[in-house]
Legacy VTK file of the C-alpha trace (Angstrom):
# vtk DataFile Version 3.0
C-alpha trace
ASCII
DATASET POLYDATA
POINTS 343 float
32.656 -68.030 58.208
33.800 -65.500 60.719
34.328 -67.131 62.956
36.885 -70.100 60.878
38.451 -66.158 60.110
39.016 -64.667 63.468
40.233 -68.863 64.745
43.015 -68.326 61.545
43.842 -64.833 62.283
44.227 -65.387 66.322
46.496 -69.004 65.291
48.172 -66.679 63.006
49.552 -64.116 65.790
50.464 -66.555 67.702
52.143 -68.871 65.314
54.732 -66.633 64.800
58.210 -67.728 63.866
59.194 -69.020 67.441
56.299 -71.468 67.463
56.878 -72.231 63.547
60.222 -73.018 63.905
60.179 -75.347 67.117
62.605 -73.302 69.346
59.523 -71.961 71.552
58.070 -75.634 71.950
61.656 -77.189 72.866
62.688 -74.367 75.137
59.443 -73.994 77.265
58.233 -77.950 76.924
60.167 -80.850 75.165
63.153 -80.104 77.826
60.869 -81.654 80.468
60.809 -84.960 78.879
57.516 -87.087 79.607
56.177 -84.138 81.859
55.872 -82.061 78.987
52.222 -83.382 78.504
51.150 -82.341 81.756
51.470 -78.686 80.710
48.942 -78.892 77.596
45.974 -78.950 80.190
47.189 -75.209 81.389
48.276 -74.344 78.414
44.489 -75.061 76.750
42.232 -73.361 79.800
45.357 -70.164 79.647
44.611 -69.871 75.910
40.581 -70.656 76.350
39.702 -68.171 79.049
41.862 -65.064 77.909
41.033 -65.385 74.475
37.395 -65.575 75.016
37.398 -62.128 77.909
39.123 -60.703 75.009
36.673 -61.171 72.684
33.488 -60.901 74.615
35.226 -56.938 75.284
35.932 -56.735 71.273
32.066 -57.865 70.960
30.322 -55.812 72.846
33.259 -52.310 72.087
34.049 -51.440 68.748
37.934 -51.435 69.651
39.418 -48.615 67.530
43.044 -48.243 69.495
44.886 -49.878 72.087
44.378 -47.040 74.214
40.968 -47.343 73.810
41.365 -51.555 74.882
43.949 -50.484 77.969
41.505 -48.138 79.241
38.480 -51.255 79.223
40.781 -53.737 80.944
42.525 -51.454 83.218
39.329 -48.798 84.321
42.352 -46.019 84.125
44.134 -44.286 81.572
47.058 -44.851 82.558
50.712 -43.251 81.142
52.935 -45.774 82.583
50.474 -48.801 81.036
50.318 -46.710 77.588
54.269 -46.264 77.795
55.053 -49.547 78.282
52.356 -51.252 75.568
53.572 -48.975 73.287
57.263 -49.580 73.866
56.949 -53.252 73.762
55.338 -53.459 70.419
57.557 -51.255 68.537
60.631 -53.530 69.993
58.946 -56.138 68.905
58.339 -55.008 65.950
61.604 -54.010 65.181
63.437 -57.577 66.211
60.276 -58.987 63.677
62.292 -56.671 61.120
65.668 -57.424 62.126
64.889 -61.572 62.142
63.572 -61.123 58.989
66.826 -59.528 57.481
69.038 -62.021 59.598
66.915 -64.869 58.014
67.483 -63.922 54.510
71.319 -63.324 55.099
71.663 -59.917 53.994
75.027 -58.619 54.734
75.551 -55.970 51.699
74.656 -52.320 52.563
72.678 -52.414 49.504
70.819 -54.954 49.834
70.074 -54.020 53.349
68.870 -50.487 52.703
67.174 -52.213 49.630
65.343 -54.737 52.039
64.132 -51.539 54.255
63.054 -49.595 51.582
60.741 -53.019 50.407
59.933 -53.340 53.943
58.290 -49.670 54.468
56.269 -49.938 51.383
55.102 -53.458 51.887
54.349 -53.239 55.616
52.326 -49.518 54.696
50.286 -51.697 52.399
49.640 -54.620 54.603
48.328 -52.616 57.431
46.657 -49.302 56.213
43.405 -51.571 55.858
43.924 -52.638 59.525
43.434 -56.501 59.509
41.930 -56.953 56.100
44.952 -58.265 54.567
46.290 -59.649 58.008
43.065 -61.937 57.632
43.566 -63.160 53.984
47.295 -63.638 54.832
46.602 -66.340 57.700
43.618 -67.717 56.179
45.984 -69.311 53.143
49.367 -69.627 55.543
47.998 -70.983 58.438
45.994 -74.246 57.738
49.612 -74.915 55.185
51.671 -74.526 58.221
49.374 -76.974 60.467
49.373 -79.633 58.025
53.154 -79.422 56.953
53.940 -79.506 60.588
51.973 -82.639 61.396
53.653 -84.120 57.912
56.975 -83.318 59.172
56.715 -84.410 62.647
54.623 -87.916 62.057
56.738 -88.579 59.116
59.934 -88.348 62.438
57.854 -90.739 64.962
60.604 -93.487 65.777
59.590 -93.941 69.566
59.615 -91.445 72.767
62.977 -90.803 74.459
62.068 -89.609 77.894
64.658 -86.787 77.429
64.428 -84.361 80.990
66.625 -81.848 80.232
65.438 -78.923 83.132
63.753 -79.185 86.587
60.162 -80.290 86.598
59.321 -77.506 88.802
59.983 -75.136 86.309
57.159 -76.201 84.083
54.029 -74.551 85.727
55.835 -71.293 85.286
56.333 -71.859 82.020
53.656 -72.627 81.461
51.996 -69.513 82.422
54.437 -67.424 80.854
54.247 -68.658 77.816
50.782 -68.016 77.425
50.416 -64.606 79.312
53.152 -63.685 76.514
51.027 -64.911 73.632
47.923 -62.995 74.937
49.814 -59.576 75.662
51.453 -60.208 71.814
47.831 -60.851 70.226
45.395 -59.015 72.649
44.783 -55.839 70.864
44.340 -58.207 67.234
41.886 -60.601 69.129
39.741 -57.646 70.400
39.732 -55.378 67.715
38.549 -58.578 65.562
35.130 -59.313 67.469
33.103 -56.484 67.018
29.161 -57.666 67.436
30.337 -61.285 67.768
27.750 -63.475 69.728
28.193 -64.819 72.990
28.512 -68.640 71.498
30.587 -67.435 68.761
33.299 -66.004 71.103
33.142 -69.196 72.837
33.556 -71.272 69.824
36.457 -69.336 68.328
38.015 -69.225 71.777
37.422 -73.372 72.057
38.730 -74.343 68.847
41.602 -71.751 68.695
43.019 -73.290 72.192
42.348 -76.793 71.024
44.068 -76.401 67.763
46.911 -75.182 69.445
47.179 -77.725 71.968
47.388 -80.505 69.115
49.811 -78.789 67.322
52.130 -78.938 70.732
51.363 -82.387 71.259
52.482 -83.246 68.144
55.292 -81.367 68.378
56.242 -82.698 71.407
55.826 -86.071 70.268
58.275 -84.967 67.569
60.597 -84.012 69.950
60.962 -86.225 72.174
61.041 -88.932 68.982
64.161 -86.788 68.282
66.162 -85.711 70.933
69.151 -84.595 68.994
67.109 -81.322 67.579
66.481 -80.024 70.797
69.167 -77.872 71.095
68.846 -77.122 67.699
68.468 -72.903 66.316
65.139 -74.407 64.286
64.105 -78.001 65.334
61.214 -78.054 63.131
63.505 -77.484 59.992
65.988 -80.125 60.990
63.425 -82.628 61.243
62.764 -81.895 58.141
66.084 -81.629 56.137
65.393 -85.543 54.715
62.504 -84.353 52.659
63.735 -81.161 49.857
60.737 -80.587 49.276
59.069 -79.918 52.738
62.225 -78.383 54.100
61.937 -75.483 51.491
58.492 -75.241 51.912
58.234 -75.211 55.453
61.509 -72.391 55.005
58.988 -70.317 53.280
56.517 -70.906 55.525
58.969 -69.684 58.545
59.115 -66.683 56.579
54.987 -66.201 56.225
55.138 -66.603 60.715
57.442 -63.464 60.949
55.659 -61.772 58.674
52.389 -62.521 60.194
53.477 -61.490 64.005
55.038 -58.684 62.083
51.578 -57.537 60.542
50.013 -57.892 63.802
52.074 -55.970 66.054
52.900 -53.156 63.817
48.965 -52.553 63.469
48.993 -52.618 67.534
51.699 -49.685 66.929
49.554 -48.276 64.284
46.358 -47.709 66.755
48.494 -45.696 68.866
48.298 -43.041 66.642
45.122 -40.812 65.690
46.861 -37.914 62.655
44.769 -35.855 61.154
45.202 -37.364 58.016
44.840 -40.882 58.294
47.485 -42.445 55.819
50.034 -40.772 58.265
49.151 -43.516 60.927
51.087 -46.313 58.759
53.490 -44.024 57.163
54.795 -43.445 60.896
54.608 -46.467 62.454
56.629 -48.211 59.579
59.117 -46.014 58.944
59.450 -45.624 62.858
59.642 -49.572 63.134
62.116 -49.820 60.189
64.578 -47.326 61.759
64.234 -49.038 65.262
65.713 -52.197 63.639
68.501 -51.435 62.841
69.049 -50.944 66.778
70.939 -53.860 68.808
68.321 -55.123 70.713
70.231 -58.068 72.517
69.657 -56.320 75.694
66.505 -55.451 75.391
65.629 -58.586 74.278
67.140 -60.191 77.409
66.063 -58.226 79.528
62.379 -56.895 78.402
60.790 -59.977 77.171
60.625 -61.614 80.619
59.358 -58.045 81.373
56.650 -59.034 78.671
55.226 -61.954 80.457
55.277 -60.580 83.451
52.865 -57.609 82.250
51.050 -60.470 80.580
49.612 -61.972 83.355
49.255 -58.405 84.802
46.762 -58.157 82.498
45.429 -61.991 82.596
44.739 -60.887 86.211
42.584 -58.023 85.650
40.761 -60.022 82.734
40.070 -62.373 85.479
38.735 -60.418 87.929
38.315 -56.644 87.553
36.624 -57.237 84.095
34.344 -60.016 84.916
31.054 -57.239 84.175
31.593 -54.757 81.482
28.474 -52.736 81.986
30.084 -49.437 82.674
32.667 -49.639 80.135
31.169 -48.436 77.413
30.286 -44.787 79.486
34.685 -43.170 79.091
35.238 -45.342 76.046
34.905 -41.771 74.100
36.899 -39.999 76.561
39.699 -42.514 76.532
39.675 -42.304 72.848
40.357 -38.681 72.999
43.734 -38.900 74.721
45.121 -41.219 71.794
45.968 -38.456 69.812
49.332 -37.243 69.245
LINES 1 344
343 0 1 2 3 4 5 6 7 8 9 10 11 12 13 14 15 16 17 18 19 20 21 22 23 24 25 26 27 28 29 30 31 32 33 34 35 36 37 38 39 40 41 42 43 44 45 46 47 48 49 50 51 52 53 54 55 56 57 58 59 60 61 62 63 64 65 66 67 68 69 70 71 72 73 74 75 76 77 78 79 80 81 82 83 84 85 86 87 88 89 90 91 92 93 94 95 96 97 98 99 100 101 102 103 104 105 106 107 108 109 110 111 112 113 114 115 116 117 118 119 120 121 122 123 124 125 126 127 128 129 130 131 132 133 134 135 136 137 138 139 140 141 142 143 144 145 146 147 148 149 150 151 152 153 154 155 156 157 158 159 160 161 162 163 164 165 166 167 168 169 170 171 172 173 174 175 176 177 178 179 180 181 182 183 184 185 186 187 188 189 190 191 192 193 194 195 196 197 198 199 200 201 202 203 204 205 206 207 208 209 210 211 212 213 214 215 216 217 218 219 220 221 222 223 224 225 226 227 228 229 230 231 232 233 234 235 236 237 238 239 240 241 242 243 244 245 246 247 248 249 250 251 252 253 254 255 256 257 258 259 260 261 262 263 264 265 266 267 268 269 270 271 272 273 274 275 276 277 278 279 280 281 282 283 284 285 286 287 288 289 290 291 292 293 294 295 296 297 298 299 300 301 302 303 304 305 306 307 308 309 310 311 312 313 314 315 316 317 318 319 320 321 322 323 324 325 326 327 328 329 330 331 332 333 334 335 336 337 338 339 340 341 342
């Protein structure tokens, strides 16, 4: 049962708004036509390896905060890494709040303030127990989301069209950056959920998470190639669901939950940077900070900062691949790293 919970938790952090909307899949893969399917082995092995490595780290160490995890991975208490990670997750959390506000089409100042108040109280409640409520939400929404995605896609299969909209040379790059970015966004949640897992359990979770992701991506690519007119849409999956009113409404709601699961995941990561004397302040400070920052115009940061996140993800994976093959010396200095997390 625990393996299932963690698998759905990881899927919930990866199947965010970008994935659920179908925009990520069309932007990164469907634009290459039939060649899109060549990316799937890269995606599978990339996710399997990274998730397995992070689960092994979490299984061997009781991960309490991001600074501790960074210390274990990078073997040093680097202030630049700490600063970059913290800023990254504040920006991502804030943009999720902005995206949620825009998706609800809130225009009135009064309703914007009311929305932020609701977000602050809701997020405080949802992250105060760390992964507890995120686990529950993922257990309920992820299976439903996967089923609805398959229903929408299968109902729109109508002959494939080899629509190539980008240079095939970019496909390996897109595949690698897609994995690295998603691993970076989920790496704390993955590791912190894995304490005392066995090696066999880590392999099972990594395998089934990677398989499910690749199967869903395959189905979505097929649907995109069957309906090339939707590739340029802002929310391709909703465009495919338009002919079925109930599916359209249900999936529109599920996309909101996809934003929420990503938001909870990233704010939990932000929260892990703080270690106030009164633990409740960690949650309060996190949600207020992210809510306030959500009013900042992030267009510039998203345009130039998000690609850097992918690069940092590649840096993270390199450390997972090479220096972190053995963990026998990591436990000795974890306590020292944890002491440096206080603000």
